[in-house]
C-alpha positions as CSV (number, residue, x, y, z in Angstrom):
1,M,-4.3,8.2,-14.3
2,I,-3.8,5.4,-11.8
3,P,-6.7,3.0,-11.7
4,D,-8.7,3.0,-8.4
5,V,-7.9,-0.4,-7.0
6,R,-9.5,0.2,-3.6
7,G,-12.5,-1.9,-4.6
8,K,-10.2,-4.9,-5.0
9,T,-9.4,-4.9,-1.3
10,L,-11.2,-6.8,1.4
11,G,-12.3,-3.7,3.3
12,I,-14.5,-1.9,0.7
13,L,-16.7,-5.0,0.4
14,V,-18.5,-4.9,3.8
15,G,-20.4,-2.5,6.0
16,A,-19.1,-1.1,9.2
17,L,-20.0,-1.5,12.9
18,L,-22.0,1.4,14.3
19,A,-20.1,3.5,16.8
20,G,-21.1,6.5,18.8
21,A,-21.4,9.7,16.8
22,C,-18.8,12.4,17.3
23,T,-18.4,15.9,16.0
24,A,-15.8,17.2,13.7
25,T,-12.4,17.9,15.3
26,P,-10.1,20.5,13.9
27,A,-6.7,19.5,12.4
28,T,-3.8,19.1,14.8
29,P,-2.7,22.6,15.8
30,Q,0.3,23.8,13.8
31,P,2.3,27.1,13.8
32,A,0.9,29.8,11.6
33,P,2.7,30.0,8.2
34,S,5.3,32.7,8.1
35,S,5.3,35.5,5.5
36,S,8.0,33.6,3.6
37,S,5.8,30.5,3.1
38,S,5.4,29.7,-0.5
39,A,2.1,29.9,-2.4
40,A,2.3,26.1,-2.8
41,E,2.6,25.5,1.0
42,T,-0.4,27.8,1.7
43,A,-2.5,26.1,-1.0
44,L,-1.7,22.7,0.3
45,A,-2.6,23.6,3.9
46,D,-5.8,25.4,2.8
47,Y,-6.9,22.4,0.7
48,L,-6.5,19.8,3.5
49,D,-8.0,22.1,6.1
50,G,-11.0,22.4,3.9
51,L,-11.3,18.6,3.5
52,V,-11.2,18.2,7.3
53,E,-13.8,20.9,7.8
54,R,-16.1,19.0,5.4
55,Q,-15.4,15.7,7.1
56,E,-13.8,14.3,4.0
57,F,-10.3,13.6,5.4
58,R,-8.6,12.6,8.6
59,G,-5.1,11.2,8.7
60,A,-1.6,12.5,7.8
61,V,0.1,14.0,4.8
62,Q,3.7,14.7,3.8
63,V,4.6,16.6,0.6
64,R,8.2,17.3,-0.3
65,L,10.0,18.8,-3.3
66,G,13.5,17.2,-3.2
67,D,14.7,17.9,0.4
68,R,12.3,20.8,0.9
69,V,9.3,19.9,3.0
70,L,6.2,21.7,1.8
71,L,3.8,20.1,4.3
72,N,4.1,17.4,7.0
73,R,1.0,17.3,9.3
74,G,-1.5,15.2,11.0
75,Y,-5.2,16.0,10.7
76,D,-8.0,15.2,13.1
77,M,-8.0,12.1,15.3
78,A,-6.2,8.8,15.3
79,D,-8.8,7.7,17.8
80,T,-11.9,9.8,18.5
81,A,-12.7,7.9,21.7
82,T,-9.4,8.7,23.4
83,G,-8.7,12.0,21.7
84,V,-5.3,10.9,20.3
85,P,-4.5,13.1,17.3
86,N,-3.0,12.1,14.0
87,G,0.5,13.1,13.2
88,P,3.4,12.4,10.9
89,D,4.4,9.4,13.1
90,T,0.9,7.9,13.4
91,R,0.8,4.4,12.1
92,F,-1.9,3.6,9.5
93,Q,-2.8,0.5,7.5
94,I,-1.3,1.1,4.1
95,A,-3.4,-1.5,2.2
96,S,-2.2,-2.1,-1.3
97,L,0.9,0.1,-0.9
98,T,2.1,-3.2,0.7
99,K,2.7,-4.6,-2.8
100,Q,5.8,-2.6,-3.6
101,F,7.4,-3.9,-0.4
102,T,6.4,-7.5,-1.2
103,A,7.8,-7.0,-4.7
104,L,11.2,-5.7,-3.5
105,A,11.4,-8.7,-1.1
106,V,11.0,-11.0,-4.0
107,L,13.7,-9.2,-5.9
108,R,16.0,-9.4,-2.9
109,L,15.5,-13.2,-2.9
110,Q,16.5,-13.2,-6.5
111,E,19.7,-11.4,-5.6
112,L,20.3,-14.1,-2.9
113,G,19.9,-16.8,-5.5
114,K,16.8,-18.2,-4.0
115,L,14.5,-17.8,-7.0
116,R,14.2,-16.0,-10.4
117,T,11.3,-13.9,-11.5
118,A,11.3,-16.0,-14.7
119,D,10.7,-19.2,-12.7
120,P,7.3,-21.0,-12.9
121,V,5.5,-20.5,-9.6
122,C,5.0,-24.3,-9.5
123,A,8.8,-24.7,-9.2
124,H,8.6,-23.3,-5.7
125,L,5.0,-24.0,-4.6
126,P,4.2,-27.4,-3.1
127,R,1.0,-29.1,-4.3
128,C,0.7,-26.5,-7.0
129,P,-2.6,-26.6,-8.9
130,P,-2.0,-28.0,-12.4
131,P,-3.7,-25.0,-14.1
132,W,-1.0,-22.8,-12.5
133,A,1.8,-24.6,-14.4
134,P,2.3,-21.8,-17.0
135,I,2.3,-19.0,-14.4
136,T,5.6,-17.3,-13.7
137,I,6.7,-15.2,-10.7
138,D,7.0,-12.3,-13.0
139,Q,3.3,-12.6,-13.9
140,L,2.3,-12.7,-10.3
141,L,4.3,-9.5,-9.7
142,T,2.7,-7.7,-12.7
143,H,-0.9,-8.9,-12.3
144,T,-0.8,-10.8,-15.6
145,S,-1.1,-14.3,-14.1
146,G,-4.9,-14.7,-14.6
147,L,-5.4,-15.7,-11.0
148,F,-8.9,-15.1,-9.7
149,S,-8.6,-12.4,-7.0
150,Y,-9.8,-13.8,-3.7
151,T,-11.1,-10.4,-2.7
152,E,-13.7,-10.2,-5.5
153,P,-17.0,-9.0,-4.1
154,S,-18.8,-12.3,-4.8
155,D,-16.5,-14.1,-2.4
156,A,-14.8,-11.8,0.0
157,K,-17.6,-10.7,2.4
158,D,-18.4,-14.1,3.8
159,R,-15.2,-15.9,3.3
160,F,-12.3,-13.6,4.2
161,L,-13.4,-11.3,7.0
162,A,-12.9,-12.9,10.4
163,K,-13.5,-12.2,14.0
164,P,-10.5,-11.0,16.1
165,G,-8.3,-13.9,17.0
166,T,-8.9,-15.8,13.7
167,H,-5.7,-16.5,11.9
168,F,-5.1,-17.6,8.3
169,T,-1.9,-19.5,7.4
170,P,-0.6,-18.8,3.9
171,E,-1.6,-22.3,2.9
172,Q,-5.2,-21.7,4.2
173,L,-5.5,-18.4,2.4
174,I,-4.2,-19.8,-0.9
175,G,-6.5,-22.8,-0.5
176,T,-9.5,-20.5,-0.7
177,F,-8.9,-19.7,-4.3
178,A,-6.6,-22.5,-5.6
179,D,-9.5,-24.3,-7.3
180,R,-10.9,-21.3,-9.0
181,P,-10.5,-21.2,-12.8
182,L,-8.0,-18.7,-14.3
183,N,-9.6,-15.5,-15.6
184,F,-7.4,-15.5,-18.7
185,V,-4.4,-17.2,-20.2
186,P,-1.3,-16.2,-18.1
187,G,0.6,-13.4,-19.8
188,S,-2.2,-12.5,-22.2
189,Q,-3.6,-9.5,-20.4
190,W,-3.5,-7.4,-17.2
191,G,-6.0,-8.1,-14.3
192,Y,-5.4,-6.8,-10.8
193,S,-5.3,-9.7,-8.4
194,N,-4.6,-9.8,-4.7
195,S,-4.3,-13.6,-5.0
196,G,-1.1,-13.2,-6.9
197,Y,0.5,-11.2,-4.0
198,A,-0.8,-13.7,-1.5
199,V,1.1,-16.4,-3.4
200,L,4.2,-14.2,-3.5
201,G,4.0,-13.8,0.3
202,Y,4.0,-17.6,0.6
203,L,6.9,-17.9,-1.8
204,I,8.9,-15.4,0.3
205,E,8.3,-17.6,3.4
206,L,9.1,-20.8,1.6
207,T,12.3,-19.6,-0.1
208,S,13.7,-17.5,2.8
209,G,12.9,-19.9,5.6
210,Q,11.4,-16.9,7.6
211,D,7.9,-15.6,8.0
212,Y,6.8,-12.8,5.8
213,G,7.0,-10.0,8.4
214,T,10.4,-11.0,9.7
215,F,12.0,-11.2,6.3
216,L,10.7,-7.8,5.3
217,R,11.8,-6.3,8.6
218,Q,15.3,-7.7,8.4
219,Q,15.9,-7.1,4.7
220,I,14.0,-3.8,4.1
221,F,12.6,-2.0,7.1
222,E,15.5,-2.1,9.5
223,P,18.2,-1.3,6.9
224,L,16.2,1.7,5.7
225,K,15.3,2.8,9.3
226,L,11.6,2.4,8.7
227,N,11.1,1.9,12.4
228,D,7.3,2.4,12.3
229,T,6.6,0.1,9.4
230,G,5.7,-3.6,9.7
231,Y,3.2,-6.4,9.3
232,L,-0.1,-5.9,11.0
233,A,-0.2,-9.5,12.2
234,N,3.2,-9.1,14.0
235,P,3.5,-5.4,14.8
236,Q,6.8,-4.1,16.3
237,N,6.9,-2.1,19.6
238,G,5.5,1.3,19.4
239,P,2.1,3.1,19.3
240,P,-0.9,1.1,18.0
241,V,-2.2,1.6,14.5
242,A,-4.8,4.4,14.2
243,T,-8.4,3.4,14.5
244,G,-10.1,3.1,11.1
245,Y,-13.4,4.7,10.4
246,A,-16.0,3.7,7.8
247,D,-17.4,7.3,7.9
248,W,-16.7,10.3,10.1
249,S,-18.3,8.7,13.2
250,T,-18.5,5.0,12.5
251,V,-15.7,2.6,13.5
252,A,-14.9,0.3,10.5
253,T,-15.5,-3.4,10.4
254,Y,-12.6,-5.5,11.7
255,E,-10.4,-7.2,9.1
256,E,-8.1,-10.1,10.0
257,P,-4.5,-9.0,9.0
258,T,-3.5,-12.5,7.8
259,A,-6.3,-12.3,5.3
260,A,-4.7,-9.2,3.7
261,F,-1.2,-10.8,4.1
262,A,1.4,-9.8,1.4
263,A,-1.3,-8.0,-0.7
264,G,-2.3,-5.4,1.8
265,G,-1.2,-6.3,5.4
266,L,1.4,-3.7,6.2
267,Y,1.3,-0.5,8.3
268,S,3.5,2.6,8.1
269,T,3.7,6.4,8.7
270,V,4.1,9.3,6.3
271,N,7.5,9.9,7.8
272,D,8.6,6.3,7.1
273,L,7.1,6.3,3.6
274,A,9.0,9.6,2.9
275,R,12.2,7.7,3.6
276,W,11.0,4.9,1.3
277,N,10.3,7.5,-1.4
278,D,13.8,8.9,-1.1
279,F,15.1,5.3,-1.6
280,L,13.1,4.9,-4.8
281,R,13.6,8.5,-6.1
282,T,17.4,8.5,-5.8
283,A,17.8,4.8,-6.8
284,N,19.8,4.4,-3.6
285,P,21.6,1.0,-3.8
286,S,21.9,0.7,0.0
287,I,20.0,-2.6,0.5
288,V,19.8,-4.0,-3.1
289,A,21.8,-3.4,-6.2
290,R,20.9,-0.5,-8.4
291,D,19.8,-2.8,-11.2
292,T,17.6,-4.7,-8.8
293,L,15.9,-1.5,-7.7
294,A,15.4,-0.5,-11.4
295,Q,13.5,-3.7,-12.0
296,L,10.9,-2.7,-9.4
297,V,10.0,0.5,-11.3
298,R,10.5,-0.7,-14.9
299,P,7.3,-0.3,-17.0
300,R,6.3,-3.9,-17.9
301,I,2.7,-4.1,-18.9
302,A,0.4,-1.4,-20.3
303,V,-2.7,-0.7,-18.2
304,T,-4.3,2.4,-19.7
305,G,-2.8,4.8,-22.2
306,T,0.6,5.8,-20.9
307,D,0.1,4.0,-17.6
308,H,2.1,0.9,-16.9
309,Y,2.6,-1.6,-14.1
310,G,6.0,-2.6,-12.8
311,Y,6.5,-4.8,-9.8
312,G,3.9,-3.8,-7.2
313,I,3.8,-0.2,-8.4
314,F,2.2,1.8,-11.3
315,I,4.5,3.8,-13.5
316,N,2.6,6.6,-15.2
317,G,3.7,9.3,-17.6
318,M,6.5,9.3,-20.1
319,I,9.7,7.2,-19.9
320,D,11.9,10.3,-19.4
321,D,9.5,11.8,-16.7
322,P,7.9,8.8,-14.9
323,I,5.6,8.9,-11.9
324,Y,5.7,6.0,-9.4
325,V,2.3,5.7,-7.8
326,H,-0.1,3.4,-6.0
327,N,-3.3,3.8,-4.0
328,G,-5.0,1.4,-1.6
329,G,-7.9,0.9,0.8
330,N,-8.7,-1.4,3.7
331,P,-11.7,-1.2,6.1
332,G,-11.4,2.2,7.7
333,F,-8.3,3.2,5.8
334,S,-7.3,4.9,2.5
335,A,-3.7,5.5,1.2
336,Y,-1.9,7.2,-1.7
337,N,1.8,7.4,-2.4
338,E,3.5,9.2,-5.4
339,I,7.1,9.8,-6.4
340,R,8.3,11.9,-9.3
341,P,12.0,11.3,-9.6
342,T,12.6,14.0,-12.2
343,S,11.3,16.9,-10.2
344,G,11.9,15.3,-6.7
345,L,8.2,15.5,-5.8
346,S,7.1,13.1,-3.1
347,I,3.5,12.8,-1.8
348,T,2.2,10.5,0.9
349,M,-1.4,10.5,2.1
350,L,-2.5,8.1,4.8
351,S,-6.0,8.3,6.1
352,N,-8.0,6.5,8.8
353,L,-11.2,7.5,7.0
354,E,-12.4,4.9,4.5
355,T,-14.3,7.4,2.4
356,A,-11.3,9.7,1.8
357,D,-10.7,9.4,-2.0
358,P,-7.0,8.7,-2.5
359,N,-6.8,9.5,-6.2
360,V,-8.6,12.8,-5.9
361,I,-6.6,13.9,-2.9
362,G,-3.3,12.7,-4.3
363,H,-3.8,14.3,-7.7
364,T,-4.9,17.6,-6.1
365,L,-1.8,17.6,-3.8
366,A,0.4,17.0,-6.8
367,R,-1.2,19.9,-8.7
368,L,-0.9,22.3,-5.8
369,A,2.7,21.4,-5.1
370,R,4.0,22.3,-8.5
């Protein structure tokens, strides 16, 4: 079972700003299921409708089995004040789902000869703290670096949430944890760390000569036609990201996007992530070599039982029947994404309700879809 990493994000660490109360709003109207609808389709729809009725979910969900779409709907409101509904093309913060995109960007730079995952991070990082000398890029990618996570509850509330308009450069963000002692000897164990992915974002900028959002857009998003996916600090033209809610009627606390950076600073839609899932499920070598893509989802470090971590993504289950999965949470948002290459199952849940439980919802959707 995938560990719940939402508590490691900035958003879960603080309270929310009180907004006006609103009543529950029904899911976005959809055509009634035909008599030919499968039992799985009906069960999925009934489950999500029940969550909305109990005010336990708002957002969007897509569930597919191969090329067959079992469900692709928006639920409740993207913004309760304006009455804009959620839909499959609504943009949501995707929190820690960001990490798999950051990881692929690093692998793309390896293809281009700009770095190697075996390199020491200090070979690329100016003014590298001496205790970081043993840390490799591979260890940053797999959460085995020992870096103290800058979003730990003891630090994050006062140090990393900022008022709108505040901006962190990568150097400033890294400077907030550069002097913290390592949690363990690099490579000796697994410990989820957003700091590692902040450093990876900085390395992407240093080695590519481009800012993080531009490099990902040109190398990943545009080639894969992920037109509603981007970096929150530099969004592309299109509708705004949905408003995040701490509970059913309370707008969530603001989080500065550059504080989440390459660890959790992207937005996307369920339709775009379905395209991304196809890319991973089919090992499509359209933008990187097939071997490069295989490196992303190769089990590298055991986390719990049969669960492993690759590069920015969990690989659960058996080697001959893997599950690629990750969850995430930012203030006002919750996310879950799962791909089962063997069966072709693809599940994406994006919610603008912080209290929506991604693991419970994601696992239930997977059970009902089979």
